[in-house]
ROGULUM-667424 format. One record per residue: residue in one letter; x, y, z of N, C-alpha, C, O in turn. Coordinates in steps of 0.02 Angstrom, whole numbers, padded with zeros to 5 digits, m for minus. Example, Ala and Ser with C-alpha at 12.3 -4.5 7.8 and 13.67 -1.06 7.14 Angstrom:
! residues 2
  resn      nX      nY      nZ     caX     caY     caZ      cX      cY      cZ      oX      oY      oZ
     A   00660  m00284   00390   00615  m00225   00390   00660  m00165   00390   00712  m00166   00423
     S   00642  m00112   00354   00684  m00053   00357   00645   00002   00394   00670   00057   00402
! end
This chain:
! residues 302
  resn      nX      nY      nZ     caX     caY     caZ      cX      cY      cZ      oX      oY      oZ
     M   00042  m00059  m00001   00001   00002   00000   00042   00063   00002   00026   00113  m00031
     F   00097   00060   00040   00143   00121   00044   00173   00135  m00028   00180   00192  m00051
     K   00188   00082  m00059   00221   00092  m00129   00166   00119  m00172   00183   00160  m00215
     D   00106   00105  m00168   00051   00128  m00211   00044   00203  m00197   00034   00242  m00243
     Y   00048   00224  m00134   00043   00294  m00122   00102   00340  m00151   00093   00395  m00177
     V   00162   00307  m00143   00222   00339  m00169   00215   00345  m00245   00233   00397  m00272
     S   00189   00296  m00279   00182   00294  m00351   00135   00348  m00374   00144   00373  m00430
     L   00081   00371  m00334   00038   00423  m00345   00074   00485  m00367   00054   00520  m00414
     T   00127   00499  m00334   00168   00561  m00338   00210   00567  m00400   00238   00620  m00414
     K   00215   00512  m00438   00255   00505  m00492   00334   00523  m00482   00360   00572  m00509
     P   00366   00482  m00443   00435   00497  m00422   00482   00524  m00478   00520   00572  m00472
     G   00474   00486  m00532   00514   00512  m00595   00509   00576  m00614   00559   00608  m00627
     I   00442   00605  m00617   00432   00669  m00636   00455   00719  m00582   00484   00771  m00596
     I   00443   00699  m00523   00472   00744  m00465   00548   00749  m00466   00575   00803  m00454
     F   00584   00692  m00480   00651   00701  m00488   00677   00744  m00545   00724   00783  m00538
     G   00646   00737  m00598   00662   00780  m00657   00651   00854  m00644   00692   00895  m00663
     N   00594   00871  m00609   00578   00938  m00589   00629   00966  m00540   00647   01024  m00543
     L   00651   00924  m00494   00699   00949  m00444   00766   00959  m00470   00801   01002  m00444
     I   00789   00923  m00522   00847   00942  m00563   00843   01010  m00587   00887   01052  m00576
     A   00787   01021  m00622   00774   01086  m00658   00769   01142  m00609   00794   01196  m00623
     A   00737   01132  m00549   00733   01186  m00500   00796   01199  m00469   00812   01256  m00456
     A   00838   01145  m00456   00908   01158  m00429   00952   01200  m00482   00989   01246  m00463
     S   00945   01182  m00547   00986   01218  m00596   00968   01293  m00598   01012   01335  m00605
     G   00903   01307  m00594   00883   01373  m00591   00910   01414  m00531   00927   01473  m00534
     F   00911   01377  m00476   00938   01405  m00411   01011   01419  m00414   01033   01472  m00394
     F   01053   01369  m00442   01126   01374  m00451   01139   01434  m00499   01184   01473  m00487
     L   01101   01441  m00553   01114   01491  m00601   01108   01563  m00567   01150   01606  m00579
     A   01057   01571  m00527   01043   01637  m00497   01096   01645  m00440   01122   01700  m00430
     A   01112   01593  m00404   01157   01598  m00346   01230   01612  m00371   01267   01645  m00334
     K   01251   01592  m00424   01318   01606  m00452   01374   01586  m00403   01424   01621  m00395
     G   01364   01528  m00371   01416   01505  m00325   01399   01522  m00254   01422   01486  m00209
     N   01360   01576  m00238   01349   01597  m00173   01284   01552  m00146   01228   01576  m00146
     I   01297   01493  m00126   01239   01449  m00113   01222   01449  m00042   01264   01443   00003
     D   01156   01458  m00032   01124   01455   00038   01099   01383   00035   01048   01372   00002
     W   01131   01333   00066   01110   01266   00066   01045   01253   00093   01006   01214   00064
     F   01029   01287   00152   00965   01280   00182   00907   01304   00137   00854   01272   00134
     L   00918   01361   00101   00868   01382   00061   00859   01338  m00004   00804   01331  m00031
     L   00913   01311  m00025   00907   01266  m00080   00863   01200  m00056   00820   01175  m00092
     L   00878   01177   00003   00839   01121   00032   00766   01134   00034   00725   01093   00016
     I   00751   01194   00058   00677   01219   00053   00644   01216  m00010   00589   01190  m00020
     V   00685   01249  m00057   00654   01255  m00123   00643   01187  m00149   00588   01176  m00176
     L   00692   01136  m00145   00680   01069  m00167   00622   01032  m00134   00578   01004  m00166
     V   00624   01034  m00069   00562   01001  m00035   00498   01039  m00050   00446   01007  m00060
     G   00499   01100  m00052   00428   01135  m00070   00412   01116  m00142   00355   01097  m00155
     T   00458   01119  m00188   00441   01104  m00258   00419   01032  m00263   00369   01017  m00296
     A   00452   00988  m00232   00436   00915  m00231   00364   00906  m00204   00326   00866  m00232
     C   00345   00940  m00153   00275   00931  m00128   00226   00958  m00176   00176   00925  m00188
     I   00237   01015  m00205   00187   01045  m00251   00184   01000  m00315   00129   00985  m00339
     V   00236   00980  m00339   00235   00935  m00398   00194   00873  m00383   00147   00857  m00420
     A   00214   00838  m00327   00178   00780  m00306   00102   00792  m00302   00061   00751  m00322
     A   00086   00853  m00274   00010   00859  m00264  m00020   00864  m00333  m00073   00835  m00344
     G   00010   00901  m00380  m00018   00901  m00451  m00022   00838  m00481  m00070   00823  m00517
     C   00031   00793  m00468   00027   00725  m00501  m00024   00681  m00473  m00051   00640  m00509
     I  m00040   00687  m00403  m00093   00648  m00375  m00157   00666  m00403  m00195   00620  m00420
     V  m00175   00728  m00411  m00238   00756  m00436  m00242   00726  m00510  m00293   00699  m00529
     N  m00188   00731  m00549  m00187   00708  m00617  m00206   00633  m00620  m00240   00612  m00666
     N  m00184   00593  m00571  m00200   00526  m00565  m00274   00513  m00552  m00305   00469  m00582
     C  m00303   00552  m00509  m00375   00553  m00494  m00415   00565  m00556  m00459   00526  m00573
     V  m00400   00619  m00588  m00443   00640  m00645  m00435   00591  m00706  m00482   00582  m00745
     D  m00376   00559  m00716  m00364   00518  m00773  m00373   00446  m00763  m00353   00406  m00805
     R  m00406   00426  m00706  m00411   00361  m00690  m00453   00316  m00738  m00443   00255  m00743
     D  m00498   00350  m00773  m00535   00314  m00829  m00487   00297  m00895  m00484   00242  m00922
     I  m00453   00350  m00912  m00413   00338  m00971  m00349   00299  m00958  m00322   00267  m01003
     D  m00326   00304  m00895  m00267   00260  m00875  m00274   00186  m00887  m00228   00148  m00903
     L  m00346   00167  m00876  m00359   00097  m00892  m00354   00074  m00958  m00349   00015  m00971
     K  m00356   00126  m01006  m00347   00106  m01079  m00281   00105  m01109  m00271   00088  m01167
     M  m00233   00126  m01062  m00166   00127  m01086  m00123   00077  m01054  m00127   00072  m00992
     S  m00083   00040  m01087  m00042  m00015  m01060   00004   00013  m01013   00018  m00021  m00963
     R   00031   00072  m01022   00087   00100  m00973   00053   00122  m00908   00088   00126  m00858
     T  m00012   00136  m00906  m00038   00164  m00846  m00098   00118  m00816  m00122   00134  m00762
     K  m00117   00072  m00845  m00171   00030  m00825  m00169   00001  m00756  m00219  m00015  m00725
     D  m00110  m00006  m00734  m00102  m00041  m00668  m00089   00012  m00609  m00065  m00005  m00555
     R  m00107   00078  m00623  m00100   00127  m00570  m00149   00113  m00515  m00200   00081  m00524
     A  m00132   00138  m00460  m00165   00121  m00395  m00240   00146  m00395  m00285   00108  m00376
     I  m00251   00207  m00417  m00317   00234  m00415  m00359   00202  m00471  m00418   00186  m00462
     A  m00326   00193  m00530  m00364   00162  m00587  m00389   00094  m00570  m00444   00074  m00591
     Q  m00348   00056  m00531  m00365  m00016  m00507  m00407  m00014  m00444  m00428  m00067  m00421
     G  m00419   00039  m00417  m00458   00041  m00358  m00421   00029  m00289  m00452   00031  m00236
     R  m00355   00017  m00291  m00320   00003  m00236  m00316   00061  m00185  m00309   00049  m00125
     I  m00322   00123  m00211  m00325   00183  m00171  m00384   00226  m00193  m00395   00235  m00253
     G  m00423   00252  m00144  m00485   00286  m00159  m00464   00358  m00181  m00411   00384  m00163
     V  m00509   00387  m00221  m00504   00454  m00242  m00500   00508  m00187  m00465   00558  m00189
     G  m00543   00487  m00138  m00543   00535  m00079  m00480   00532  m00038  m00454   00583  m00017
     S  m00456   00474  m00027  m00391   00477   00011  m00333   00507  m00030  m00293   00544  m00003
     A  m00328   00491  m00095  m00278   00528  m00135  m00284   00603  m00138  m00233   00637  m00137
     L  m00341   00631  m00141  m00351   00703  m00138  m00333   00735  m00074  m00308   00791  m00072
     I  m00346   00696  m00017  m00321   00721   00045  m00246   00726   00050  m00218   00774   00078
     M  m00213   00674   00019  m00144   00675   00017  m00119   00728  m00021  m00072   00762   00002
     A  m00145   00741  m00079  m00130   00799  m00123  m00135   00865  m00087  m00091   00908  m00092
     L  m00188   00874  m00049  m00197   00938  m00012  m00148   00947   00039  m00120   01001   00046
     V  m00134   00894   00078  m00077   00902   00131  m00016   00917   00097   00013   00968   00115
     L   00010   00881   00047   00067   00901   00015   00073   00966  m00015   00125   00999  m00010
     G   00020   00986  m00046   00014   01053  m00074   00021   01113  m00020   00055   01164  m00030
     V  m00015   01101   00037  m00013   01146   00093   00062   01155   00116   00089   01210   00118
     I   00093   01093   00132   00165   01093   00153   00206   01126   00105   00246   01168   00124
     G   00201   01112   00039   00246   01141  m00011   00241   01219  m00014   00292   01253  m00016
     F   00179   01244  m00015   00170   01311  m00026   00186   01347   00043   00211   01403   00041
     A   00173   01321   00099   00191   01350   00165   00268   01356   00169   00292   01407   00193
     L   00308   01304   00146   00378   01308   00151   00406   01369   00103   00449   01409   00123
     L   00379   01371   00044   00398   01426  m00001   00381   01492   00025   00420   01539   00020
     H   00320   01498   00053   00296   01567   00081   00337   01587   00139   00353   01647   00144
     I   00357   01544   00186   00393   01556   00245   00466   01573   00234   00492   01620   00265
     Y   00498   01534   00188   00568   01536   00184   00592   01568   00118   00648   01593   00116
     T   00554   01570   00066   00581   01595   00005   00548   01661  m00017   00540   01704   00026
     T   00529   01673  m00078   00505   01735  m00101   00437   01728  m00128   00414   01674  m00147
     A   00404   01787  m00129   00334   01789  m00164   00334   01763  m00236   00285   01734  m00259
     Y   00388   01774  m00270   00391   01756  m00337   00396   01682  m00346   00370   01654  m00395
     A   00429   01647  m00295   00431   01573  m00302   00353   01542  m00283   00329   01493  m00312
     V   00324   01574  m00237   00254   01550  m00224   00212   01564  m00286   00176   01521  m00310
     L   00217   01624  m00313   00182   01639  m00375   00191   01589  m00432   00140   01569  m00460
     F   00246   01570  m00450   00259   01525  m00501   00244   01450  m00475   00236   01407  m00519
     G   00241   01434  m00415   00211   01373  m00388   00135   01370  m00405   00106   01323  m00432
     V   00108   01427  m00386   00035   01430  m00406   00019   01423  m00476  m00022   01382  m00496
     I   00057   01468  m00518   00050   01458  m00588   00055   01387  m00617   00014   01363  m00656
     G   00109   01354  m00594   00129   01288  m00615   00067   01239  m00597   00044   01204  m00642
     I   00041   01237  m00537  m00007   01185  m00521  m00077   01206  m00546  m00119   01163  m00556
     L  m00090   01272  m00557  m00153   01289  m00585  m00156   01274  m00665  m00208   01257  m00692
     V  m00099   01283  m00696  m00091   01266  m00765  m00099   01191  m00778  m00134   01167  m00822
     Y  m00062   01156  m00734  m00058   01080  m00740  m00122   01044  m00728  m00144   01000  m00765
     V  m00153   01066  m00669  m00217   01037  m00648  m00276   01068  m00688  m00314   01032  m00721
     G  m00281   01132  m00684  m00339   01166  m00709  m00342   01171  m00782  m00395   01155  m00809
     L  m00292   01190  m00817  m00295   01200  m00888  m00275   01135  m00923  m00315   01111  m00963
     Y  m00218   01106  m00912  m00197   01043  m00942  m00241   00984  m00932  m00274   00958  m00978
     T  m00240   00963  m00869  m00272   00902  m00853  m00349   00904  m00861  m00378   00861  m00893
     L  m00377   00949  m00836  m00452   00962  m00835  m00481   00983  m00903  m00536   00961  m00921
     K  m00446   01026  m00940  m00471   01060  m00998  m00445   01036  m01066  m00481   01012  m01109
     Y  m00381   01045  m01072  m00354   01034  m01136  m00326   00964  m01155  m00325   00948  m01214
     K  m00304   00925  m01111  m00280   00863  m01123  m00320   00819  m01166  m00294   00794  m01217
     R  m00378   00807  m01150  m00429   00766  m01183  m00467   00797  m01239  m00502   00763  m01276
     N  m00461   00868  m01245  m00502   00901  m01296  m00468   00943  m01354  m00497   00965  m01404
     S  m00401   00951  m01339  m00372   00995  m01390  m00299   00972  m01407  m00264   00947  m01362
     V  m00279   00979  m01466  m00211   00964  m01487  m00157   01011  m01460  m00097   01000  m01466
     Y  m00183   01064  m01429  m00137   01113  m01397  m00124   01096  m01323  m00093   01136  m01286
     G  m00147   01040  m01302  m00136   01020  m01229  m00058   01021  m01213  m00036   01043  m01160
     T  m00021   00996  m01263   00053   00995  m01249   00082   01068  m01240   00122   01082  m01196
     L   00057   01116  m01286   00082   01187  m01274   00062   01215  m01206   00101   01250  m01173
     V   00002   01199  m01185  m00016   01225  m01115   00020   01191  m01062   00044   01225  m01017
     G   00028   01126  m01064   00061   01087  m01012   00141   01107  m01011   00175   01096  m00960
     S   00166   01134  m01064   00238   01153  m01062   00250   01214  m01011   00302   01220  m00978
     L   00200   01254  m01007   00209   01306  m00958   00215   01285  m00888   00256   01312  m00852
     S   00176   01237  m00866   00175   01212  m00800   00245   01176  m00786   00273   01178  m00731
     G   00268   01143  m00839   00329   01108  m00830   00393   01150  m00830   00448   01128  m00813
     A   00381   01214  m00851   00435   01262  m00853   00439   01301  m00786   00487   01339  m00779
     C   00394   01294  m00738   00395   01331  m00685   00447   01311  m00629   00476   01355  m00598
     P   00457   01247  m00618   00511   01232  m00567   00582   01265  m00572   00613   01287  m00523
     P   00602   01267  m00633   00671   01303  m00639   00665   01376  m00627   00714   01408  m00607
     V   00609   01404  m00639   00599   01475  m00623   00594   01483  m00549   00626   01528  m00520
     M   00556   01441  m00517   00548   01437  m00449   00610   01439  m00409   00617   01474  m00359
     G   00659   01396  m00435   00721   01392  m00408   00764   01461  m00415   00799   01482  m00368
     Y   00759   01490  m00474   00792   01555  m00491   00769   01612  m00450   00808   01650  m00421
     V   00704   01618  m00447   00669   01682  m00412   00678   01671  m00338   00673   01719  m00300
     S   00689   01610  m00314   00704   01600  m00242   00762   01638  m00222   00765   01664  m00166
     V   00811   01644  m00265   00878   01679  m00251   00871   01748  m00273   00889   01792  m00234
     S   00846   01764  m00333   00849   01827  m00362   00799   01872  m00337   00807   01932  m00345
     N   00742   01848  m00304   00680   01888  m00282   00657   01931  m00333   00641   01988  m00317
     G   00653   01912  m00397   00627   01957  m00447   00626   01917  m00513   00669   01874  m00525
     F   00581   01930  m00554   00576   01903  m00619   00612   01944  m00670   00582   01989  m00699
     D   00678   01929  m00683   00719   01966  m00725   00728   01929  m00796   00692   01880  m00807
     I   00771   01948  m00841   00780   01923  m00906   00807   01849  m00898   00791   01806  m00939
     G   00846   01836  m00845   00868   01765  m00834   00810   01718  m00828   00803   01668  m00863
     A   00765   01738  m00777   00705   01701  m00765   00660   01690  m00831   00632   01637  m00846
     A   00659   01749  m00865   00613   01738  m00925   00646   01690  m00978   00611   01652  m01012
     I   00709   01693  m00985   00745   01648  m01032   00738   01575  m01012   00727   01531  m01054
     L   00743   01562  m00944   00735   01492  m00917   00662   01468  m00933   00651   01412  m00956
     L   00615   01512  m00922   00541   01494  m00942   00537   01475  m01007   00514   01419  m01020
     L   00556   01518  m01056   00552   01504  m01126   00588   01437  m01147   00560   01396  m01183
     T   00654   01429  m01121   00696   01372  m01139   00665   01305  m01123   00664   01257  m01161
     F   00638   01307  m01057   00605   01244  m01035   00538   01231  m01072   00521   01174  m01085
     C   00499   01287  m01090   00440   01278  m01127   00454   01247  m01194   00422   01200  m01216
     F   00501   01276  m01227   00521   01247  m01292   00549   01184  m01297   00538   01150  m01347
     W   00588   01161  m01246   00611   01097  m01236   00557   01040  m01228   00562   00985  m01254
     Q   00507   01061  m01191   00456   01007  m01171   00410   00988  m01230   00377   00936  m01228
     I   00408   01032  m01284   00363   01013  m01339   00386   00953  m01380   00349   00904  m01388
     P   00448   00957  m01407   00474   00903  m01439   00486   00840  m01393   00485   00783  m01416
     H   00498   00852  m01332   00503   00795  m01283   00435   00762  m01277   00431   00701  m01280
     S   00381   00801  m01270   00316   00768  m01264   00290   00736  m01326   00254   00686  m01322
     Y   00308   00764  m01385   00291   00733  m01444   00323   00664  m01455   00293   00616  m01480
     A   00387   00665  m01434   00429   00596  m01436   00396   00546  m01394   00392   00488  m01413
     I   00367   00569  m01327   00330   00521  m01292   00270   00491  m01325   00258   00431  m01327
     A   00234   00540  m01353   00169   00520  m01390   00182   00470  m01450   00142   00426  m01465
     I   00240   00482  m01481   00259   00438  m01539   00278   00369  m01513   00254   00318  m01539
     C   00321   00367  m01461   00339   00300  m01439   00283   00266  m01402   00285   00205  m01393
     R   00235   00302  m01380   00173   00271  m01347   00114   00286  m01389   00060   00300  m01363
     F   00123   00283  m01448   00065   00305  m01498   00002   00259  m01493  m00055   00281  m01499
     D   00015   00196  m01481  m00046   00156  m01473  m00083   00167  m01415  m00144   00159  m01417
     D  m00053   00184  m01359  m00087   00208  m01295  m00126   00268  m01299  m00183   00274  m01275
     Y  m00094   00316  m01330  m00129   00380  m01338  m00187   00376  m01383  m00237   00410  m01373
     K  m00180   00334  m01436  m00236   00322  m01482  m00293   00288  m01444  m00351   00309  m01447
     A  m00274   00235  m01408  m00326   00199  m01369  m00362   00239  m01322  m00422   00229  m01311
     A  m00328   00284  m01293  m00361   00328  m01245  m00395   00394  m01275  m00424   00436  m01240
     N  m00389   00397  m01340  m00417   00453  m01381  m00392   00519  m01351  m00431   00564  m01337
     I  m00329   00524  m01342  m00297   00589  m01316  m00273   00623  m01386  m00234   00592  m01423
     P  m00295   00679  m01401  m00280   00710  m01461  m00210   00750  m01464  m00206   00809  m01479
     V  m00158   00709  m01449  m00089   00740  m01456  m00075   00751  m01528  m00105   00717  m01571
     L  m00031   00796  m01543  m00023   00809  m01618   00001   00751  m01661  m00021   00747  m01719
     P   00047   00704  m01636   00066   00650  m01679   00009   00603  m01695   00007   00575  m01749
     V  m00041   00593  m01646  m00100   00550  m01655  m00148   00585  m01699  m00174   00554  m01745
     K  m00162   00652  m01687  m00217   00677  m01726  m00199   00700  m01800  m00240   00695  m01845
     Y  m00137   00724  m01809  m00117   00746  m01875  m00062   00707  m01899  m00043   00722  m01955
     G  m00032   00659  m01869   00016   00617  m01897   00089   00630  m01874   00107   00685  m01853
     V   00129   00578  m01880   00198   00590  m01854   00237   00639  m01895   00277   00678  m01870
     Q   00222   00636  m01962   00257   00681  m02012   00248   00758  m01990   00295   00798  m01990
     T   00183   00771  m01972   00168   00840  m01952   00208   00850  m01888   00240   00902  m01880
     A   00206   00805  m01843   00244   00813  m01775   00318   00831  m01788   00348   00873  m01754
     R   00350   00794  m01843   00416   00808  m01854   00428   00874  m01875   00480   00902  m01856
     Y   00385   00906  m01916   00397   00979  m01938   00394   01019  m01873   00438   01061  m01864
     H   00348   01010  m01830   00341   01049  m01775   00404   01044  m01725   00425   01091  m01691
     M   00428   00981  m01727   00490   00967  m01687   00543   01011  m01709   00578   01041  m01668
     Y   00553   01017  m01774   00607   01064  m01800   00601   01134  m01772   00649   01162  m01745
     V   00544   01160  m01777   00529   01226  m01756   00550   01239  m01678   00585   01285  m01660
     Y   00525   01193  m01640   00533   01199  m01567   00607   01186  m01544   00632   01217  m01497
     I   00640   01139  m01579   00709   01128  m01565   00751   01191  m01580   00794   01210  m01540
     V   00739   01223  m01638   00775   01284  m01655   00755   01336  m01604   00799   01374  m01583
     A   00693   01341  m01581   00670   01391  m01531   00704   01379  m01467   00722   01427  m01432
     F   00713   01315  m01449   00749   01299  m01387   00821   01322  m01391   00845   01353  m01344
     A   00857   01307  m01450   00929   01326  m01452   00932   01401  m01450   00977   01426  m01417
     I   00889   01441  m01482   00891   01513  m01485   00877   01540  m01413   00908   01588  m01391
     A   00832   01508  m01378   00817   01534  m01308   00875   01519  m01262   00897   01560  m01222
     A   00900   01453  m01273   00956   01432  m01227   01016   01471  m01238   01051   01487  m01190
     L   01032   01488  m01299   01090   01529  m01310   01085   01605  m01292   01136   01640  m01292
     M   01024   01630  m01275   01014   01693  m01250   01046   01705  m01181   01067   01759  m01163
     L   01047   01645  m01142   01084   01651  m01081   01160   01669  m01089   01190   01704  m01048
     F   01189   01641  m01145   01256   01660  m01158   01258   01736  m01188   01300   01777  m01169
     E   01215   01748  m01229   01215   01819  m01260   01210   01873  m01206   01237   01927  m01211
     R   01172   01855  m01153   01153   01900  m01097   01210   01895  m01049   01212   01938  m01005
     G   01256   01852  m01051   01316   01847  m01003   01298   01814  m00940   01327   01831  m00888
     F   01251   01767  m00941   01238   01725  m00885   01285   01661  m00879   01301   01636  m00825
     V   01302   01642  m00936   01344   01576  m00938   01403   01589  m00986   01408   01642  m01017
     G   01451   01536  m00991   01511   01547  m01026   01512   01512  m01098   01460   01489  m01122
     V   01569   01510  m01128   01580   01484  m01194   01571   01407  m01192   01543   01379  m01240
     I   01591   01376  m01146   01580   01299  m01146   01505   01279  m01152   01485   01234  m01188
     Y   01465   01316  m01114   01393   01311  m01114   01367   01321  m01187   01331   01280  m01215
     A   01387   01378  m01214   01363   01390  m01285   01382   01341  m01335   01343   01322  m01379
     L   01443   01318  m01329   01466   01265  m01375   01426   01202  m01368   01401   01175  m01418
     V   01420   01179  m01308   01382   01119  m01293   01311   01119  m01315   01289   01076  m01352
     V   01276   01169  m01293   01206   01180  m01313   01202   01180  m01390   01159   01147  m01417
     S   01243   01215  m01424   01242   01217  m01501   01248   01147  m01528   01209   01127  m01570
     L   01294   01113  m01506   01311   01046  m01532   01253   00995  m01518   01238   00951  m01558
     M   01223   01005  m01460   01168   00958  m01440   01109   00976  m01487   01079   00930  m01514
     S   01090   01040  m01498   01039   01055  m01536   01040   01032  m01608   00993   01009  m01640
     I   01101   01041  m01629   01117   01019  m01704   01097   00942  m01705   01059   00919  m01748
     Y   01126   00904  m01658   01121   00833  m01657   01047   00811  m01648   01025   00761  m01676
     W   01010   00852  m01608   00941   00838  m01595   00905   00844  m01665   00866   00800  m01683
     I   00917   00897  m01701   00884   00906  m01762   00902   00851  m01813   00859   00828  m01851
     Y   00969   00829  m01810   00991   00776  m01849   00952   00711  m01837   00936   00675  m01884
     L   00936   00697  m01772   00899   00642  m01754   00831   00643  m01783   00807   00592  m01809
     V   00799   00701  m01780   00729   00713  m01805   00731   00701  m01884   00685   00671  m01912
     K   00782   00723  m01918   00785   00719  m01991   00808   00658  m02020   00774   00625  m02059
     I   00870   00640  m01998   00910   00582  m02028   00890   00516  m01989   00890   00462  m02017
     G   00873   00524  m01924   00861   00463  m01888   00798   00431  m01895   00788   00375  m01872
     Y   00751   00465  m01930   00679   00443  m01941   00676   00380  m01974   00708   00369  m02025
     N   00636   00337  m01947   00626   00270  m01971   00555   00251  m01983   00519   00231  m01937
     V   00533   00260  m02051   00458   00256  m02060   00431   00186  m02048   00370   00177  m02042
     E   00477   00134  m02043   00455   00069  m02030   00446   00057  m01957   00406   00013  m01937
     N   00483   00096  m01912   00477   00083  m01843   00475   00152  m01809   00523   00171  m01776
     E   00419   00191  m01816   00417   00255  m01791   00420   00261  m01713   00444   00310  m01685
     Q   00392   00206  m01679   00396   00205  m01607   00465   00201  m01579   00482   00233  m01529
     A   00507   00156  m01614   00576   00158  m01587   00611   00219  m01603   00656   00237  m01566
     W   00595   00255  m01658   00628   00319  m01666   00605   00368  m01615   00645   00406  m01589
     G   00542   00368  m01600   00516   00416  m01550   00548   00400  m01481   00559   00446  m01441
     R   00562   00336  m01464   00598   00322  m01403   00672   00346  m01402   00698   00366  m01350
     K   00705   00345  m01462   00773   00376  m01463   00769   00451  m01447   00809   00480  m01410
     L   00716   00482  m01481   00706   00557  m01471   00695   00573  m01400   00726   00619  m01373
     F   00649   00533  m01366   00631   00542  m01300   00693   00535  m01253   00699   00576  m01208
     V   00737   00486  m01264   00795   00474  m01222   00844   00538  m01230   00868   00569  m01183
     F   00853   00552  m01296   00899   00608  m01309   00871   00672  m01275   00912   00708  m01247
     S   00806   00689  m01275   00783   00745  m01252   00798   00749  m01177   00813   00804  m01152
     I   00794   00695  m01141   00812   00691  m01070   00886   00702  m01062   00906   00731  m01011
     I   00929   00682  m01108   01003   00696  m01101   01011   00769  m01111   01045   00801  m01071
     V   00981   00798  m01163   00979   00869  m01170   00966   00912  m01114   01006   00957  m01098
     V   00913   00900  m01082   00889   00945  m01026   00933   00931  m00965   00941   00976  m00924
     T   00959   00874  m00956   01003   00857  m00902   01068   00887  m00907   01096   00910  m00857
     I   01099   00889  m00972   01159   00922  m00981   01152   01001  m00975   01192   01035  m00944
     F   01097   01025  m01006   01082   01095  m00996   01076   01118  m00928   01100   01172  m00912
     S   01043   01079  m00885   01040   01096  m00814   01101   01096  m00780   01116   01142  m00741
     V   01142   01045  m00791   01211   01039  m00764   01253   01105  m00782   01283   01138  m00739
     L   01251   01119  m00849   01291   01171  m00874   01270   01241  m00845   01313   01283  m00830
     I   01206   01254  m00836   01189   01322  m00809   01207   01322  m00733   01215   01376  m00704
     S   01213   01266  m00702   01231   01256  m00632   01309   01274  m00618   01328   01302  m00567
     V   01353   01254  m00670   01421   01259  m00656   01455   01309  m00707   01509   01335  m00691
     D   01429   01322  m00762   01464   01365  m00808   01437   01443  m00808   01439   01479  m00858
     Y   01414   01458  m00752   01388   01520  m00742   01444   01575  m00742   01502   01562  m00727
     V   01422   01642  m00761   01471   01693  m00756   01456   01738  m00697   01402   01768  m00695
     N   01502   01747  m00649   01488   01789  m00589   01517   01854  m00606   01577   01866  m00603
     H   01468   01901  m00625   01485   01969  m00640   01516   02006  m00589   01556   02050  m00604
     G   01501   01991  m00523   01535   02028  m00469   01610   02008  m00468   01652   02052  m00458
     Q   01628   01946  m00478   01702   01927  m00480   01735   01957  m00542   01794   01976  m00540
     V   01700   01961  m00597   01729   01987  m00657   01750   02063  m00645   01806   02086  m00658
     E   01697   02097  m00618   01713   02171  m00600   01764   02182  m00555   01800   02232  m00561
     V   01773   02136  m00503   01828   02142  m00453   01890   02134  m00488   01937   02174  m00479
     A   01894   02083  m00531   01957   02064  m00564   01976   02122  m00610   02034   02141  m00611
     L   01930   02150  m00647   01945   02203  m00692   01966   02268  m00651   02011   02305  m00671
     L   01933   02281  m00599   01956   02337  m00558   02029   02327  m00531   02067   02375  m00533
     Q   02049   02269  m00508   02112   02255  m00483   02165   02262  m00539   02221   02286  m00528
     H   02145   02240  m00599   02187   02242  m00657   02201   02315  m00674   02258   02332  m00689
     S   02149   02361  m00673   02157   02429  m00690   02194   02468  m00637   02223   02520  m00652
     Q   02194   02444  m00575   02233   02482  m00517   02306   02462  m00530   02350   02505  m00527
     V   02321   02395  m00545   02387   02376  m00558   02419   02413  m00616   02476   02435  m00613
     A   02381   02419  m00667   02399   02452  m00729   02413   02524  m00714   02462   02548  m00742
     M   02374   02564  m00672   02388   02631  m00653   02450   02637  m00609   02486   02687  m00614
     Q   02462   02592  m00568   02519   02598  m00526   02583   02586  m00561   02634   02611  m00540
     S   02582   02547  m00612   02640   02535  m00654   02652   02588  m00698   02699   02585  m00737
! end
């Protein structure tokens, strides 16, 4: 039973969101890390994401039974009642928002609210079953955790936070299409109108090109704006080019699901490397200014 309750929170999704939240935190901190604040951000974010996932399980219990990947979920099979699950979601949500409210910033709370409202209210309840644009709507909620990490440090929504929001939004769309392609039969059986199912894999490929290019442009804006270094820019550029290569050259018309799985795996690699790079290859403008000042003083004395 305990394992069933844990599975409701979708630990894999939580883990991915925590990596993203931590990367946003490290980018804003630029080496000046408040470890207690980081712990609060991670725990609060985990609780909020878990609450949203539990509600998603409750709402989707009927279509979960139609998909081979989800048919054994605890709520779908009746091992956990909807009422018990919603109470768990409420408790986790209250804990998460309380931690962020007490210890972080109003901006972190705001993006936590935006994330869960978009994921539960717009994506799960409205667009997922009824519109091909569900993926676009859902991408906004998925982009909130890194911004929550960032604004917990910056205490403001600046250009860095905006670039993070755009980058993660653009990344999620080809990532989500890849999932839909490799799980094509499941989505079709559940009648979920994702783009590859409703308009075909070829159409999804064309959209992937656009969003991968948009991801690359948005990601490189962090370099252009001086948040990160040359190593970051080089690696992001190479990853984006190879991602496009996989979409174009790697396509296998005879086994589209296997091709979709390759794209899914590579998209995870992309976002993981991106998150690591913004965590370690940041540019500390304060240190740069101090170094330049010391250099100028030495030059004047000589």
